[in-house]
C-alpha positions in Angstrom: 331.8 172.1 26.9 329.4 173.0 24.0 330.8 171.5 20.1 329.8 173.1 17.1 329.9 171.7 13.7 333.5 172.2 13.5 334.3 170.7 16.4 332.8 167.8 15.4 334.2 167.4 12.3 337.6 167.2 14.1 336.5 164.7 16.7 335.4 162.4 13.8 338.9 163.1 11.7 340.9 162.5 14.9 339.3 159.0 15.1 339.8 158.3 11.7 343.5 159.2 12.2 343.7 157.0 14.9 342.3 154.2 13.2 344.9 154.6 9.9 347.7 154.6 12.8 346.8 151.5 14.6 345.9 149.8 11.3 349.9 151.2 10.2 351.4 150.2 13.0 350.0 146.7 13.0 351.5 146.3 9.6 354.8 147.7 10.9 355.1 145.4 13.6 354.3 142.1 11.9 357.2 143.2 9.8 359.3 144.1 12.6 358.6 140.8 13.4 359.5 138.9 10.5 363.1 140.7 10.7 363.9 139.6 14.4 363.5 135.9 12.6 365.4 136.4 10.0 368.2 138.8 10.8 371.5 136.8 11.9 373.3 139.6 13.7 372.8 140.5 17.4 369.5 138.9 16.6 368.4 138.7 20.0 369.2 142.2 20.9 367.1 143.5 17.8 364.3 140.8 18.6 364.3 142.5 22.3 364.7 146.1 21.1 361.8 145.6 17.9 359.1 143.3 20.2 359.5 146.0 22.8 358.8 149.2 21.0 356.1 147.8 18.4 353.3 148.2 20.3 354.4 151.6 21.1 354.9 153.0 17.9 351.9 155.6 17.8 353.2 156.9 21.2 356.8 157.3 19.2 355.6 159.2 16.0 353.2 161.4 18.4 356.0 162.2 20.6 358.4 163.0 17.6 355.5 164.9 15.5 355.0 167.0 18.8 358.4 167.6 19.7 359.3 169.0 16.0 355.8 171.0 16.0 357.0 172.6 19.5 354.5 171.1 21.2 356.1 168.2 23.5 353.1 168.5 26.4 351.1 166.9 23.4 353.6 163.5 23.8 353.9 164.3 27.4 350.2 164.2 28.0 349.7 161.1 25.7 352.3 159.1 27.5 351.5 160.0 30.9 347.8 159.0 30.0 349.1 156.1 28.4 350.6 154.5 30.8 347.7 155.3 33.5 345.7 153.2 30.6 348.0 150.4 30.6 347.8 149.8 33.8 344.3 150.3 34.4 341.6 150.0 32.4 343.7 148.0 29.9 345.1 145.2 32.3 342.0 146.0 34.3 339.5 144.9 31.1 341.9 141.9 30.6 341.2 140.7 33.9 337.2 140.9 33.3 337.2 139.1 30.3 339.6 136.0 31.2 338.8 136.1 34.3 341.9 136.0 36.0 345.7 137.3 34.8 348.5 135.2 36.2 351.9 136.9 37.7 354.6 134.1 36.6 358.5 134.4 36.5 360.3 137.5 37.8 357.3 139.8 37.0 356.7 140.5 41.1 360.4 140.3 42.1 361.8 142.6 38.9 359.9 143.4 36.3 356.7 145.2 37.8 359.6 147.0 40.1 361.4 148.1 37.1 358.4 149.4 35.2 357.0 151.4 38.4 360.0 153.0 38.8 360.6 154.1 34.8 356.8 155.7 35.0 358.0 157.8 38.1 361.3 158.5 37.7 360.8 161.4 34.7 358.8 163.3 37.5 362.0 163.7 39.9 363.5 164.5 36.7 361.2 167.5 36.6 361.4 168.8 39.7 363.2 171.5 38.4 360.2 172.6 35.7 361.8 171.1 32.9 362.4 167.8 30.9 365.7 168.9 29.4 367.5 167.6 26.8 370.3 166.2 29.4 367.3 164.5 31.3 366.4 163.0 27.5 369.7 161.2 27.6 369.4 160.0 30.7 366.1 158.4 30.0 367.4 156.9 26.7 370.7 155.4 28.8 368.2 153.8 31.2 366.2 152.4 28.2 369.6 151.4 26.8 370.9 149.6 30.5 367.0 147.5 30.5 367.1 146.3 26.9 370.9 144.9 28.0 370.0 143.5 31.0 366.9 141.9 29.7 369.1 140.4 26.9 372.1 139.2 29.2 369.8 137.9 31.5 368.4 135.9 28.7 365.2 137.4 30.1 364.3 138.6 26.5 361.1 139.8 25.3 360.6 137.0 23.0 359.9 135.1 25.4 356.4 136.9 25.8 355.5 137.5 22.6 355.3 135.1 19.8 356.6 136.5 16.5 355.7 135.8 13.1 357.4 135.6 9.9 358.7 132.1 7.8 362.1 131.4 6.7 362.5 131.0 2.8 364.9 129.2 1.3 364.9 129.9 -1.6 367.0 133.4 -2.4 365.8 134.8 -5.3 362.4 134.7 -3.4 363.6 135.5 -0.2 365.6 138.9 -2.1 361.6 139.8 -3.9 360.0 138.7 -0.5 362.1 141.6 1.7 361.4 144.2 -1.3 358.2 143.6 -0.9 358.1 144.0 2.6 360.3 146.8 2.7 358.1 148.6 0.6 355.1 148.0 2.5 357.2 149.3 5.5 358.2 152.4 4.3 354.5 152.8 3.3 352.9 151.9 6.8 355.4 154.3 8.3 354.7 156.8 5.7 351.2 156.5 6.9 352.1 156.4 10.7 354.3 159.5 10.5 351.3 161.6 8.3 348.7 160.1 10.3 350.4 161.5 13.9 350.9 164.9 12.0 347.4 165.9 11.5 346.6 164.1 15.1 348.9 167.0 16.6 347.5 169.7 14.2 343.7 168.3 15.6 345.0 168.2 19.0 346.2 171.5 18.8 342.8 172.9 17.5 340.8 170.9 20.2 342.7 172.4 23.0 342.1 175.7 21.6 338.3 175.4 20.6 338.0 174.1 24.3 340.0 176.1 26.2 342.0 173.5 27.7 346.0 172.7 27.6 347.4 170.5 25.0 348.6 168.1 27.9 344.6 167.5 29.0 343.8 166.7 25.3 346.6 164.5 24.7 346.3 162.7 28.3 342.5 162.1 28.0 342.2 161.6 24.1 345.4 160.9 22.0 346.6 158.4 24.8 343.3 156.4 23.9 343.4 155.8 20.9 347.5 155.3 21.0 346.8 152.8 23.7 344.7 150.8 20.8 347.8 148.1 19.8 348.1 146.7 23.2 344.3 146.7 23.9 344.2 144.9 20.6 346.8 142.4 22.1 345.2 141.9 25.1 342.3 140.9 22.9 343.8 138.7 21.2 345.9 137.0 23.9 342.5 136.5 26.2 341.1 134.8 23.4 343.7 132.5 22.8 344.5 132.0 26.5 347.6 133.3 26.1 347.1 135.3 29.4 350.7 135.5 30.4 351.4 137.8 27.4 349.4 140.4 28.3 351.2 141.7 31.0 355.0 141.2 29.5 353.2 143.6 26.8 351.8 146.1 29.3 354.8 146.5 31.2 357.0 146.8 28.1 355.1 149.7 27.3 355.1 151.7 30.3 358.9 151.2 30.2 359.5 151.9 26.4 357.0 154.9 26.5 358.6 156.3 29.4 362.4 156.3 29.0 363.5 155.8 25.0 359.9 158.0 24.0 359.8 160.7 26.5 363.5 160.7 25.7 363.6 161.0 22.4 360.6 163.6 22.9 363.1 166.0 25.2 366.0 165.9 23.2 364.3 167.4 20.2 362.2 169.7 22.4 362.2 170.0 26.2 359.5 170.0 28.0 358.5 172.7 30.1 356.1 171.3 33.1 353.9 174.0 35.3 352.1 172.9 37.9 348.1 172.6 37.6 345.3 170.7 38.8 345.2 168.1 35.3 348.5 167.4 36.2 348.5 166.4 40.1 345.7 164.2 39.3 347.0 162.8 36.7 350.2 162.0 38.7 348.2 160.7 41.7 346.2 158.5 39.7 349.5 156.8 38.7 351.0 156.3 41.9 347.1 154.8 43.1 346.9 152.5 40.0 350.6 151.3 40.3 350.5 151.0 44.1 346.8 148.8 43.7 348.5 146.8 41.0 351.1 145.7 43.2 348.8 144.9 46.1 346.7 143.0 44.4 349.4 140.9 42.9 352.1 140.4 45.7 350.1 137.9 47.6 348.1 135.3 45.0 350.5 136.2 42.2 347.2 137.1 39.9 345.0 140.0 39.0 341.6 138.8 39.6 337.9 139.7 37.9 336.8 142.3 40.8 340.5 143.5 41.0 340.1 144.3 37.2 337.0 145.7 37.8 338.9 148.3 40.3 341.5 149.2 38.1 338.5 150.0 35.4 336.9 152.1 38.1 339.8 154.6 39.1 340.9 155.2 35.4 336.5 156.2 35.2 336.9 158.3 38.4 340.2 159.8 36.4 338.3 160.4 33.4 335.7 162.3 35.7 337.8 164.2 37.5 339.4 165.8 34.5 336.4 166.4 32.6 335.2 168.3 36.1 338.7 170.4 36.1 338.4 171.2 32.4 
């Protein structure tokens, strides 16, 4: 695949857009976390929802934008690629950096199985060749059941994430602070929306220029950018020795991507699925990564450095095969 000057400019522009999305996402997440601390009504439920989808904001905005533009396959590729990246090179890279990632609590008994099940479930819904609006509603209902179970079982995601925010007792100071925070949040969401819109346009242009599908671009290009928040959180958690936060964040992102975000996309614009070698390789790679992750963690209740190397290696092989198929 030969890259001309225009293509190089598009790729550089895409990298800039991804950086803007990551920065805007970080700002929005910080404000969401403050809201989760300050709001008194249904605080636990709100905190669970906000923290659950906070690192998936880029996927959410890319999904909504691509669906509105009639290119839902960009989002589908992004979500499949993001889930694959989360369960391979991001979690594997974290294991390589930290040496080991402990698997504690209900992860093996419940959380891991839920994440694996909902990751595969959309593919079953697409047996008829399309992820319809009804399928989208089903996925969103599954997400709501998942959140409800977290809250009622007391296994809220806020146990696995440190929320920022400080209580300000002076009423006037609080009102002024929330006014400023609200304005910053609006700006951050506007930047996310505009960047996602431009990124989807770039994805379509790149797919046309390279002669590949928009699914392929979403799978390999867009997904790498939208998973940067998970990567950044994993790096910080490793440095602070808060290793247990990594797995909760990764599994939470996978669940949100496969249910809430994909459901919203399908409701706006149903996703027609046509079998292709690229999608077959993506599906098989996802199954292999999930199977390996389960095998690695089920006995020792931890993910070791060499196992992280294997997961990263699987992702590298996946990218290589996809490049050969393009």
